[in-house]
N, C-alpha and C positions, 0 to 999 in steps of 0.2 A: 504494500500500500504506500501511497504518497500522502504525507501530512505536512502541516505547518505547525510548529511549536512556538509558543510564547517564549521570548527570550527570558532567561532567569534574571531576577532582580539582583542588584549589586550585592555581592557577598553570598548569594544563595547557591547552595550546592544541591544538585538534583541527582537522584538515582535514575540512570537511563531506563531501568525496568519500569519506572512509573511515569515516563514522559507522556503517556496517553492522558494523564490528568491535566496536561497543560496545552491541549490542542486548540488551535484557532482556525477560523475559516480560511480556505484557500482562495476564496472569492465567490462571486456569484457564478452560477453554472455557466452562463455565456462567457464570462471573463476567463474561467478555467479552460473552457474549450478553445477559446481564442489563444490563450497562452500555450496550450498544447499544440495548436496548429503551427506555431513557430518552430516546433521540433518535428515537423512532418507527420503529425498524428491527426488523422481525419477519419470521419465516418465513411462508410462505403457508398453512401447516397441511396441505398435501397429503401430505407425506412423500416426494414425488417429487424434491425438490431439497434434499437434506440439506445443512445448513450455509449455505444461501443466505438472506440476510435482505434484505428490500426496505424501503427508506426513502425519504424525500423527496428525489428527484433522484438517488439512488444505489442500487446493489446492493452488498452486502457478502458476500464468500465467506469463511466460517470454514474452517479446516483440518478435515479429516475425522479427528478424534482423539476420544478419550473425554472425557466431561464433566469429569473431574478432571485431564486432561492440560494442560500449559502451552501457551499460544498465543504464538508469537513474532511473528506478523504476520498481518494480514488483508488480503485483496485487495479493492480498491474499484473499481467501475466506475461512471462517471457516466452517468446516463440522461438527466437534464435539467440541463445545466451551470449554468443560472441559479439553480437551487435547490441544487445539489450543493455549491457552494463555501461557501455560508452554513452548511449543515449540517456539512460537514467542518471548517470553521474552529471552529465552536462545540464540536463533538465533541472535536477535538484539544486545544483549550484546556482544556476541562473535565476531560478524562481524563489530561492531560499526555502525550498521544501526539503523534507527529510524522508527517508525510506523507513518503513515500519514493518517488522515481521508480524503478520497477523496471528501467528501461533503463540508467540511469547509476549507480544506487545512492546518489545524492545525497539527503540528508535535509534537509527544510525545516522551519524553526522552531526551530533550535538556538540 
């Protein structure tokens, strides 16, 4: 998953295993989709897979909410791992998003 984490307050130390407690919105759905478009992630135009964007080595599932609703996280599936890591790293750094392991809740890149 990709998430955005509130920055810690001055002097605050956080356990990465509890970073989920400090999530903030990635933006409105339309803003998130537009941001992902800059990394060559687009829907297939069919209308049969709403919220599913296809990118280099990855598929990104946006939540099924309205265009002006906040998005707290997006689910990412790797299709071709050798491409995916490069895209995810660049995307996360550029947008100040983090990668979160959905099994453990651990956030990477804090």
